[in-house]
C-alpha positions as a printed Julia matrix, in Angstrom:
731×3 Matrix{Float64}:
  61.24  -45.38  -19.61
  64.16  -44.93  -21.99
  64.4   -41.59  -23.76
  64.91  -41.99  -27.55
  67.4   -39.12  -27.83
  69.49  -40.51  -24.97
  69.41  -44.0   -26.48
  70.65  -42.58  -29.79
  73.51  -40.79  -28.04
  74.42  -43.99  -26.16
  74.49  -45.99  -29.39
  76.63  -43.39  -31.16
  79.08  -43.24  -28.26
  79.36  -47.02  -27.97
  80.26  -47.12  -31.64
  83.25  -44.84  -31.01
  84.58  -46.59  -27.91
  87.47  -49.04  -27.86
  87.18  -52.23  -25.83
  89.53  -50.75  -23.23
  87.4   -47.6   -22.9
  84.26  -49.67  -22.42
  85.91  -51.69  -19.67
  87.05  -48.5   -17.97
  83.46  -47.33  -17.64
  82.69  -50.4   -15.52
  85.25  -49.45  -12.85
  84.41  -47.36   -9.81
  87.6   -46.27   -8.08
  88.14  -45.2    -4.51
  90.88  -42.91   -3.27
  93.93  -44.74   -2.0
  95.48  -43.46    1.21
  98.88  -41.89    0.62
 101.3   -42.44    3.47
 104.37  -44.51    4.1
 102.8   -47.0     1.74
  99.86  -47.04   -0.64
  96.71  -48.54    0.83
  93.11  -48.56   -0.29
  90.35  -47.98    2.23
  89.39  -51.64    1.89
  92.96  -52.72    2.72
  92.98  -50.52    5.82
  89.69  -52.0     6.98
  91.08  -55.5     6.44
  94.13  -54.65    8.53
  91.89  -53.44   11.34
  89.81  -56.61   11.14
  92.78  -58.97   11.33
  94.55  -57.03   14.07
  97.46  -55.53   12.11
  96.18  -52.02   12.79
  94.09  -50.54   15.6
  90.92  -48.58   14.91
  92.62  -45.47   16.32
  95.58  -45.88   13.95
  93.24  -46.39   11.0
  91.17  -43.33   11.86
  94.31  -41.21   12.22
  95.68  -42.42    8.89
  92.41  -41.82    7.06
  91.78  -38.4     8.58
  95.31  -37.04    8.12
  96.47  -38.63    4.9
  96.02  -37.34    1.42
  94.09  -39.35   -1.14
  95.46  -40.63   -4.43
  92.61  -40.52   -6.94
  94.64  -42.28   -9.66
  94.63  -39.41  -12.16
  96.81  -41.34  -14.62
  94.26  -44.16  -14.77
  91.54  -41.57  -15.28
  93.39  -39.97  -18.2
  93.85  -43.43  -19.69
  90.1   -44.05  -19.63
  90.31  -46.69  -16.92
  87.85  -45.06  -14.46
  84.16  -44.45  -15.04
  83.15  -43.47  -11.52
  84.48  -42.48   -8.13
  83.44  -43.53   -4.65
  83.54  -40.98   -1.85
  85.16  -38.02   -3.59
  83.79  -35.17   -1.46
  84.02  -31.48   -2.28
  82.99  -29.54   -5.37
  86.49  -28.21   -6.03
  88.1   -31.65   -6.0
  85.24  -33.18   -7.95
  85.45  -30.51  -10.62
  89.2   -31.07  -10.89
  88.72  -34.76  -11.55
  85.78  -34.09  -13.84
  87.95  -31.72  -15.87
  90.44  -34.51  -16.44
  87.67  -36.87  -17.56
  86.0   -34.36  -19.88
  89.0   -32.47  -21.24
  91.92  -34.9   -21.1
  90.44  -38.22  -22.28
  89.83  -39.18  -25.87
  86.02  -39.21  -25.72
  85.44  -36.83  -22.82
  83.03  -39.12  -20.95
  82.18  -37.53  -17.58
  82.52  -39.22  -14.21
  79.74  -40.11  -11.83
  80.55  -39.72   -8.14
  78.82  -41.88   -5.5
  78.63  -41.49   -1.72
  76.73  -43.03    1.2
  74.23  -40.28    1.95
  72.12  -42.39    4.29
  70.43  -39.98    6.71
  71.89  -36.63    5.89
  75.08  -35.23    4.43
  76.22  -32.39    6.69
  72.87  -31.83    8.42
  72.18  -35.22   10.01
  68.64  -36.48   10.5
  67.65  -39.51   12.61
  68.94  -42.9    11.51
  66.48  -44.59    9.12
  65.14  -46.99   11.76
  64.31  -43.99   13.92
  62.85  -41.89   11.12
  60.67  -44.79    9.99
  58.95  -44.54   13.4
  57.4   -41.27   12.21
  55.28  -43.27    9.71
  55.36  -40.08    7.63
  56.08  -40.28    3.9
  56.15  -36.5     3.45
  58.8   -36.2     6.15
  60.88  -38.98    4.6
  60.77  -37.26    1.22
  61.62  -33.83    2.67
  64.67  -35.07    4.58
  65.91  -36.87    1.45
  65.46  -33.64   -0.5
  67.54  -31.77    2.07
  70.25  -34.44    1.95
  70.37  -34.23   -1.84
  70.7   -30.44   -1.8
  73.74  -30.61    0.47
  75.41  -33.62   -1.15
  74.93  -32.41   -4.71
  76.47  -29.07   -3.75
  79.55  -31.01   -2.6
  79.98  -32.77   -5.94
  78.02  -35.95   -5.29
  75.87  -37.4    -8.1
  74.55  -40.64   -6.63
  73.67  -41.81   -3.13
  73.85  -45.44   -2.03
  70.42  -45.12   -0.47
  67.67  -46.0     0.28
  68.33  -49.24    2.09
  65.07  -51.19    2.16
  66.25  -54.44    3.7
  63.47  -55.84    5.86
  65.13  -56.44    9.22
  63.46  -58.75   11.71
  66.51  -59.45   13.89
  67.79  -56.53   16.02
  71.07  -58.35   16.59
  71.95  -57.29   13.02
  73.7   -53.94   13.26
  72.38  -52.64    9.96
  68.82  -52.68   11.19
  69.76  -49.07   12.03
  69.73  -48.3     8.29
  66.38  -49.95    7.57
  62.75  -49.04    8.13
  62.31  -52.0    10.46
  60.62  -55.37   10.26
  57.75  -54.78    7.83
  57.89  -54.99    4.03
  55.19  -52.39    3.4
  56.87  -49.78    5.59
  60.27  -50.43    4.04
  58.81  -50.09    0.57
  57.0   -46.84    1.34
  60.12  -45.47    3.02
  62.2   -46.36   -0.04
  59.65  -44.86   -2.41
  59.64  -41.56   -0.53
  63.42  -41.41   -0.38
  63.77  -42.08   -4.11
  61.38  -39.22   -4.87
  63.17  -36.89   -2.48
  66.65  -37.62   -3.8
  65.86  -37.64   -7.51
  62.95  -35.17   -7.9
  61.28  -35.4   -11.3
  64.43  -34.29  -13.15
  67.8   -35.87  -12.46
  69.54  -33.14  -14.42
  68.71  -30.61  -11.69
  71.82  -29.42   -9.89
  70.34  -30.41   -6.52
  69.26  -33.94   -7.53
  70.94  -37.24   -6.68
  70.47  -40.58   -8.36
  69.12  -43.07   -5.81
  70.72  -46.5    -5.53
  68.41  -49.04   -3.86
  70.17  -51.57   -1.67
  70.9   -54.3    -0.74
  69.28  -56.55   -3.32
  68.16  -58.88   -1.84
  67.2   -60.07    1.66
  70.39  -58.81    3.29
  68.39  -58.12    6.46
  67.76  -61.84    6.93
  71.42  -62.71    7.55
  71.58  -65.88    9.63
  71.97  -65.23   13.35
  71.96  -61.48   12.75
  75.65  -61.71   11.76
  76.58  -59.2     9.11
  77.49  -60.57    5.67
  76.18  -64.02    6.66
  74.14  -66.46    4.57
  70.46  -66.07    3.75
  68.49  -69.24    3.08
  64.72  -69.15    2.85
  61.76  -70.51    0.96
  60.84  -68.8    -2.33
  57.41  -68.01   -0.86
  58.87  -66.14    2.09
  61.31  -64.33   -0.15
  58.55  -63.13   -2.49
  56.12  -62.12    0.27
  58.28  -60.71    3.05
  61.53  -59.48    1.51
  61.22  -58.75   -2.21
  58.29  -56.26   -2.21
  60.24  -53.39   -0.6
  62.87  -53.43   -3.36
  60.21  -53.61   -6.05
  58.37  -50.57   -4.68
  61.58  -48.52   -4.55
  62.64  -49.6    -8.04
  59.23  -48.81   -9.5
  59.36  -45.4    -7.82
  62.06  -44.68  -10.4
  65.37  -45.42   -8.67
  68.12  -45.3   -11.28
  70.56  -47.68   -9.62
  70.45  -50.91   -7.63
  73.16  -52.44   -5.43
  73.21  -56.22   -4.92
  73.81  -57.45   -1.39
  76.97  -58.96    0.1
  75.19  -62.13    1.19
  74.42  -65.27   -0.72
  70.77  -66.04   -1.33
  70.06  -69.74   -0.99
  73.61  -70.55   -2.0
  74.24  -68.0    -4.77
  75.95  -64.72   -3.82
  73.82  -61.78   -4.89
  76.76  -60.28   -6.8
  76.64  -63.18   -9.29
  72.96  -64.04   -8.99
  71.43  -63.92  -12.47
  67.95  -64.71  -11.18
  68.06  -61.54   -9.12
  69.95  -59.19  -11.42
  68.44  -60.22  -14.74
  65.31  -62.34  -14.34
  63.66  -60.37  -11.53
  65.18  -56.9   -11.77
  65.4   -56.48  -15.54
  62.84  -58.83  -17.04
  60.09  -58.87  -14.41
  60.33  -55.29  -13.16
  61.58  -53.64  -16.34
  64.51  -51.89  -14.65
  66.75  -50.06  -17.14
  69.11  -48.31  -14.75
  72.56  -49.22  -13.51
  73.59  -52.03  -11.16
  76.68  -51.56   -9.02
  78.35  -53.98   -6.64
  78.9   -53.29   -2.97
  82.48  -52.55   -1.95
  84.82  -55.35   -3.07
  81.83  -57.73   -3.26
  82.77  -59.22   -6.63
  86.21  -60.27   -5.41
  84.62  -61.67   -2.26
  82.85  -64.29   -4.36
  86.16  -66.15   -4.07
  85.7   -66.25   -0.3
  82.13  -67.45   -0.82
  83.58  -70.39   -2.71
  81.63  -69.84   -5.91
  84.47  -68.28   -7.94
  87.9   -69.81   -8.49
  89.69  -66.47   -8.79
  89.14  -62.79   -9.58
  88.81  -63.5   -13.3
  86.12  -66.09  -12.67
  84.32  -63.73  -10.3
  84.35  -60.97  -12.92
  82.96  -63.34  -15.56
  80.12  -64.54  -13.35
  79.17  -61.08  -12.11
  79.07  -59.4   -15.51
  77.14  -62.26  -17.11
  74.68  -62.26  -14.21
  73.79  -58.62  -14.83
  76.26  -56.52  -12.82
  77.21  -53.29  -14.58
  79.75  -51.55  -12.35
  82.38  -52.94  -10.0
  82.86  -50.92   -6.8
  86.6   -50.75   -6.04
  87.63  -54.42   -6.39
  89.2   -53.93   -9.82
  88.01  -57.34  -11.03
  86.26  -55.9   -14.08
  89.13  -53.55  -14.87
  91.7   -56.35  -14.74
  89.83  -59.13  -16.52
  86.83  -58.09  -18.65
  88.89  -57.21  -21.74
  90.31  -60.73  -21.85
  86.91  -62.27  -21.06
  85.4   -60.52  -24.07
  88.3   -61.45  -26.33
  87.87  -65.12  -25.37
  84.06  -64.93  -25.81
  83.42  -65.77  -22.16
  81.53  -62.49  -21.98
  79.77  -61.32  -25.11
  80.31  -57.87  -26.58
  76.54  -57.48  -26.44
  76.55  -57.98  -22.66
  79.45  -55.56  -22.25
  77.62  -52.94  -24.33
  74.5   -53.42  -22.19
  76.5   -52.74  -19.04
  78.29  -49.72  -20.48
  74.98  -48.45  -21.89
  73.36  -48.63  -18.45
  76.19  -46.52  -17.01
  76.15  -44.0   -19.84
  72.36  -43.74  -19.61
  72.6   -42.61  -16.0
  75.29  -40.07  -16.88
  73.12  -38.68  -19.66
  70.06  -38.55  -17.36
  72.1   -36.64  -14.79
  72.96  -34.13  -17.5
  76.68  -34.67  -17.01
  77.57  -34.75  -20.7
  76.09  -31.29  -21.22
  76.82  -29.85  -17.77
  79.62  -31.8   -16.05
  80.42  -29.19  -13.38
  77.28  -29.07  -11.28
  78.54  -27.13   -8.28
  81.19  -24.76   -7.0
  82.73  -23.73   -3.7
  80.34  -20.83   -3.11
  77.23  -22.92   -3.63
  78.68  -25.76   -1.56
  79.34  -23.47    1.41
  75.88  -21.92    1.23
  74.1   -25.29    1.17
  75.46  -26.76    4.39
  73.81  -26.82    7.8
  71.49  -23.88    7.12
  68.93  -22.72    9.71
  66.16  -24.24    7.6
  68.0   -27.56    7.5
  68.55  -27.53   11.24
  64.84  -26.83   11.73
  63.9   -29.8     9.55
  66.39  -32.03   11.4
  64.8   -30.98   14.69
  61.3   -31.71   13.39
  62.4   -35.11   12.09
  63.99  -35.97   15.44
  60.85  -34.99   17.38
  58.66  -37.11   15.09
  61.01  -40.11   15.35
  61.42  -40.52   19.11
  59.11  -43.06   20.74
  57.73  -42.61   24.24
  57.83  -46.13   25.67
  56.84  -45.52   29.3
  55.29  -42.64   31.24
  54.0   -42.95   34.78
  52.7   -39.4    34.68
  56.2   -37.98   35.04
  56.19  -36.36   31.6
  55.88  -33.71   30.4
  58.26  -32.02   32.81
  57.32  -28.66   34.31
  59.39  -25.65   33.39
  61.69  -24.47   36.16
  62.73  -27.9    37.43
  66.37  -28.45   38.27
  67.8   -31.33   36.26
  70.32  -33.93   37.36
  72.06  -34.98   34.11
  73.48  -38.49   34.12
  75.28  -40.68   31.6
  78.15  -39.93   29.21
  75.82  -39.9    26.2
  73.95  -36.93   27.65
  76.91  -34.64   26.95
  78.48  -36.09   23.8
  77.0   -34.44   20.73
  79.21  -36.38   18.33
  77.57  -39.65   19.47
  74.15  -38.33   18.45
  74.77  -38.65   14.71
  74.71  -42.46   14.57
  76.06  -44.76   11.88
  76.87  -43.59    8.32
  76.54  -39.92    9.22
  77.74  -38.2     6.07
  80.49  -35.62    6.62
  79.41  -34.52   10.08
  82.02  -32.36   11.79
  82.87  -32.23   15.52
  80.44  -29.89   17.22
  77.74  -30.15   14.54
  75.4   -32.26   16.64
  73.82  -30.93   19.82
  73.58  -33.07   22.94
  71.06  -32.87   25.77
  73.61  -30.87   27.72
  74.02  -28.46   24.8
  70.26  -28.01   24.68
  70.02  -27.32   28.41
  72.75  -24.71   28.22
  71.3   -22.94   25.18
  67.9   -22.75   26.88
  69.5   -21.8    30.21
  67.81  -24.67   32.05
  69.4   -25.33   35.43
  71.19  -28.66   35.67
  73.89  -30.48   37.61
  75.98  -33.29   36.2
  75.96  -36.64   37.96
  79.51  -37.69   38.78
  81.19  -40.39   40.87
  80.61  -38.32   44.0
  77.37  -37.65   45.89
  74.28  -37.23   43.78
  73.28  -33.6    43.18
  70.24  -32.1    44.88
  67.81  -31.85   41.97
  64.13  -32.28   41.11
  64.44  -34.98   38.45
  67.19  -37.05   36.86
  67.64  -37.29   33.09
  69.64  -40.47   32.51
  71.16  -41.11   29.06
  71.81  -44.8    28.39
  72.25  -47.14   25.42
  74.66  -47.48   22.5
  77.27  -45.24   20.98
  77.23  -44.5    17.26
  79.76  -47.24   16.43
  77.88  -49.96   18.29
  75.32  -50.33   15.52
  75.51  -50.17   11.75
  77.66  -52.17    9.36
  79.87  -54.83   10.96
  78.27  -54.12   14.35
  76.2   -57.2    15.05
  75.59  -58.04   18.71
  75.08  -61.35   20.47
  73.49  -59.57   23.43
  70.97  -56.74   23.36
  70.96  -56.24   27.11
  71.81  -52.87   28.62
  75.45  -52.56   29.64
  76.27  -53.16   33.31
  77.28  -49.55   33.93
  73.95  -48.28   32.6
  72.03  -50.63   34.86
  74.15  -49.64   37.85
  73.57  -45.95   37.1
  69.8   -46.43   36.82
  69.69  -48.28   40.15
  71.79  -45.62   41.81
  69.47  -42.85   40.64
  66.34  -44.77   41.62
  67.7   -45.33   45.12
  67.78  -41.56   45.62
  63.99  -41.48   45.64
  63.92  -38.77   42.95
  62.03  -39.41   39.69
  64.11  -40.74   36.79
  63.59  -40.17   33.06
  65.61  -42.58   30.9
  66.59  -41.35   27.44
  67.78  -44.28   25.32
  70.2   -43.78   22.45
  70.69  -46.74   20.13
  70.68  -47.93   16.55
  68.51  -50.97   17.29
  65.89  -52.26   19.74
  67.42  -53.1    23.11
  66.29  -55.13   26.12
  65.07  -52.38   28.44
  63.83  -54.37   31.43
  66.11  -52.63   33.98
  65.08  -49.22   32.64
  61.41  -50.11   33.07
  62.09  -51.08   36.68
  64.04  -47.94   37.54
  62.64  -45.12   35.43
  59.24  -43.45   35.6
  59.49  -42.5    31.93
  61.46  -43.85   28.96
  62.03  -41.96   25.71
  63.55  -43.97   22.87
  65.6   -41.27   21.18
  67.6   -43.61   18.86
  70.49  -41.72   17.25
  68.57  -38.57   16.4
  71.13  -36.48   14.52
  72.16  -32.84   14.42
  69.37  -31.47   16.6
  69.26  -34.29   19.14
  69.32  -32.28   22.35
  66.82  -29.57   21.38
  64.37  -32.16   20.01
  64.59  -34.25   23.18
  63.87  -31.22   25.32
  60.93  -30.28   23.08
  59.35  -33.63   23.93
  60.35  -33.9    27.58
  58.97  -30.46   28.4
  55.81  -30.96   26.37
  56.41  -28.38   23.66
  55.66  -31.21   21.26
  53.48  -34.27   21.81
  55.2   -37.62   21.11
  53.67  -39.31   18.07
  56.25  -41.86   16.88
  55.44  -45.58   16.81
  57.86  -48.51   16.7
  58.64  -50.18   13.38
  60.4   -53.06   15.12
  59.37  -54.84   18.29
  61.59  -54.64   21.38
  62.72  -57.91   22.97
  62.36  -58.73   26.63
  65.47  -60.91   26.27
  68.01  -61.38   23.49
  67.05  -65.04   23.21
  63.68  -64.07   21.74
  65.44  -62.92   18.56
  64.73  -63.34   15.76
  61.28  -64.78   16.46
  59.5   -61.8    18.03
  58.48  -59.94   14.85
  54.8   -59.1    14.66
  53.93  -60.99   11.45
  55.31  -64.34   12.52
  53.83  -67.51   11.09
  51.16  -69.36   13.07
  52.07  -72.69   14.64
  50.1   -75.8    15.45
  50.72  -75.22   19.14
  50.55  -71.47   19.74
  51.97  -70.21   23.01
  49.78  -70.77   26.07
  49.85  -71.86   29.7
  49.94  -75.55   28.73
  53.49  -76.93   28.74
  53.57  -78.34   25.23
  53.16  -75.07   23.35
  55.54  -72.84   21.38
  57.19  -70.74   24.09
  60.3   -70.23   26.2
  60.83  -71.51   29.72
  62.77  -68.41   30.75
  61.38  -65.54   28.66
  58.04  -64.34   27.37
  56.98  -65.05   23.81
  55.62  -61.58   23.14
  57.92  -58.59   22.69
  58.4   -56.15   25.54
  57.03  -53.43   23.25
  55.14  -54.57   20.13
  55.4   -53.37   16.56
  53.51  -50.1    16.15
  53.69  -49.22   19.85
  54.18  -45.72   21.21
  52.69  -43.46   23.87
  51.4   -39.9    23.75
  50.6   -37.13   26.22
  46.97  -37.62   25.31
  44.71  -40.67   24.95
  42.98  -42.1    21.91
  39.87  -44.27   21.89
  38.95  -46.59   19.02
  35.34  -47.62   18.29
  32.77  -48.6    15.66
  34.96  -50.68   13.39
  33.39  -51.95   10.16
  34.63  -53.75    7.07
  33.06  -54.9     3.82
  34.04  -56.27    0.44
  34.31  -53.92   -2.53
  34.86  -54.48   -6.21
  38.64  -54.26   -5.77
  39.22  -55.56   -2.26
  38.1   -54.6     1.25
  36.94  -51.27    2.65
  37.38  -50.77    6.4
  36.52  -47.9     8.74
  36.98  -47.0    12.38
  36.31  -44.02   14.61
  39.22  -42.56   16.56
  38.69  -39.95   19.29
  41.2   -37.88   21.21
  39.87  -38.29   24.75
  42.64  -36.29   26.42
  43.31  -32.61   26.91
  46.14  -32.12   24.37
  46.23  -32.07   20.58
  48.15  -34.95   19.08
  48.9   -37.1    16.07
  47.78  -40.72   16.09
  49.01  -43.4    13.68
  46.01  -45.61   12.92
  47.18  -49.05   11.82
  45.17  -51.52    9.76
  46.1   -55.21    9.73
  44.5   -58.3     8.22
  44.56  -62.01    8.99
  43.67  -64.92    6.75
  42.61  -67.6     9.27
  42.29  -70.53    6.81
  44.55  -70.69    3.77
  46.31  -73.14    1.48
  49.6   -72.32    3.13
  50.39  -71.32    6.71
  49.96  -67.54    6.97
  51.1   -64.85    9.43
  49.16  -64.12   12.59
  48.49  -60.7    11.07
  49.92  -58.43    8.39
  50.06  -54.65    8.05
  47.82  -53.57    5.17
  47.66  -49.78    5.55
  48.0   -46.92    8.0
  47.09  -43.26    8.31
  48.53  -40.53   10.48
  45.81  -38.19   11.73
  45.82  -34.99   13.8
  43.17  -34.67   16.51
  42.31  -31.79   18.8
  41.17  -32.55   22.36
  37.77  -34.22   22.19
  37.84  -34.44   18.39
  36.77  -37.62   16.56
  37.57  -38.73   13.04
  36.27  -41.56   10.92
  39.32  -43.19    9.34
  38.91  -45.41    6.29
  41.16  -47.84    4.47
  40.86  -49.49    1.08
  42.83  -52.71    0.93
  43.36  -54.05   -2.62
  42.63  -57.73   -3.05
  46.21  -58.28   -4.25
  47.43  -57.3    -0.78
  45.55  -60.32    0.57
  47.25  -62.74   -1.79
  50.18  -65.07   -1.28
  52.17  -67.78   -3.04
  50.93  -71.34   -2.7
  53.27  -74.35   -2.31
  53.72  -74.46   -6.1
  54.59  -70.72   -6.28
  51.27  -69.71   -7.81
  50.04  -66.34   -6.56
  46.54  -66.85   -5.18
  43.87  -64.95   -3.29
  41.61  -67.01   -1.07
  37.87  -66.8    -0.76
  36.54  -67.01    2.77
  36.85  -65.24    6.08
  39.27  -62.33    6.33
  39.79  -60.65    9.69
  40.45  -56.91    9.72
  42.24  -55.55   12.8
  42.6   -51.8    13.37
  44.2   -50.12   16.32
  47.12  -48.29   17.89
  49.66  -51.1    17.41
  49.88  -54.72   16.27
  48.7   -55.99   19.66
  45.87  -53.64   20.67
  43.22  -53.65   17.96
  39.52  -54.0    17.24
  38.34  -56.61   14.78
  35.82  -56.85   11.94
  35.24  -59.9     9.72
  34.58  -60.02    6.0
  33.35  -63.05    4.09
  35.54  -62.39    1.09
  34.31  -64.0    -2.14
  36.03  -62.86   -5.33
  33.56  -64.58   -7.67
  30.68  -62.73   -6.02
  31.59  -59.07   -5.91
  28.58  -58.09   -3.83
  29.66  -56.74   -0.41
  29.17  -59.26    2.35
  27.77  -58.62    5.79
  30.35  -58.25    8.51
  30.48  -58.73   12.22
  32.34  -56.43   14.55
  33.78  -57.19   17.91
  36.73  -56.13   20.05
């Protein structure tokens, strides 16, 4: 909600600004690389993409070169924000120019991709989502904000809440997986953690929700590719996660690179004005993704940079990230009435509002070198990173091999077992070499005996730990894959270890689900470690040796073969010929229909038994209950998942849909009665005419340990008659 005093200050300031100064506020600048010639980061990336520069040359140039932050443009009022200016000393220097050496003294806002940590790196979002733990998500965001704010950052381009149903897409690593509810809850928790209840706090960051909208549905899993879908699917499966994060109070939103049904999101007025502003009441700032406005020319919807600037600003874009289209053309567009002064003032007002909310006008220098140094990689932060990693790793297979007994001699195999830098994953803040601890580091710190597996004879050991999977650069942005199969050398290593007759534990590092068939054949246990961050090695050893009980559950199904993608997600639409033994049904000739590991799946060192499910209608929806008992001999945390199915509807509906979940702690032998209240709106959907409706009739409630293994209760749901209906229960 807008604050009257801030709105008055915005109005007064707008009245003093020249047209040129207003345009300058719309421009976010990046630091150009200073070398033999002047290049922006975007130009370097383009040169790598088209082969004019190798990745090694680009990395060397970026790491060794100085940055030109265009101080003359800043003094002239041509910059309103910076991208990626890291360090309190440098930020304060630039802020001093903005506040003391420009006519109106308008402070800068500095943005950075703080995705899963700043200096202390937590698991990639896809991994952390497997904890199904909103408190954890909020706490790790809080830690990230403390470190980043101390380094002069004001805004993070996070959370990413793109529902991602296709693991071929590299940026699934940055999402909370394939479900809209989980992505929304993840985004809500992150917004709260970054922003707190007072953006003016020195340790707060403004959250920028991205990528609006449906970026995770890129065709074929190819990054930046088209998205074309029905309005019903868009509203039900992709839009809700953004809405939840926005309504949690996020103060910025970033439109996606992709087009949505033919209109690039950067110039999509339906998204940026009709949905975001008018329907949801958003009054924060919108900012393009890097160079995305200029790329509307490549899309073929803008004739040139001037046309792209006109369309984007009129659609509802406020700030242009690095392309310079607004800076170069908006003044003329206003003078020719192609963009109204009212629209320009709205955009500038949105930017100024965020700067006022951050307290930058009254307190522009929010950190210093001493505070910055003290905030980074503290023991408390390392402890939280270790906890997050433990809670994010999913035990996929265990033939009784785990937990390992203390005193065993380990045979350590695979390059990823010893490379701490690979543990951080994609978009890993400002991680420094040596920050992240590998399995090998953990073994050495704990003085656990191990031998490394080399090309020569296998060492004489009790058990092999085999690290396989992807490196940090093999997932993330611009890292789509046509094949999700394990690499040949990983398969060969697994077979070699199995042939020894010694037990094998496979530890899988990756930023996406992979096809793990060979690992299942060769290993007695499989731990999906993802890219777990700073405390990777210690957290892995905590789980392997049983100091902690695995509790994570998958938020994206794992394919048996790449060709199943993208159709293996748990909430797929029902067909007229569901898969079966009969030939003429919806299946593959050469691969199963079901995922290798389903959504919600994960093992523990104890066992849980579900019983006595019940469900009934309430005044506001459906109330469901189930009893869960820990039948093993270890304490553990179970994630109880509640799904529903609408078997007869006015439009084809999913086979089931996640409605709620609860994470419970159970001692050995302990039972708990777990209850869920599902609002009737959660049961609704959009009919063929885009009317939101809620059906009367049978609703199936499914509760269990994952999307596949559940018990069922039926409710005869009748909205006109609010009296609870009798239900039947059956497995």
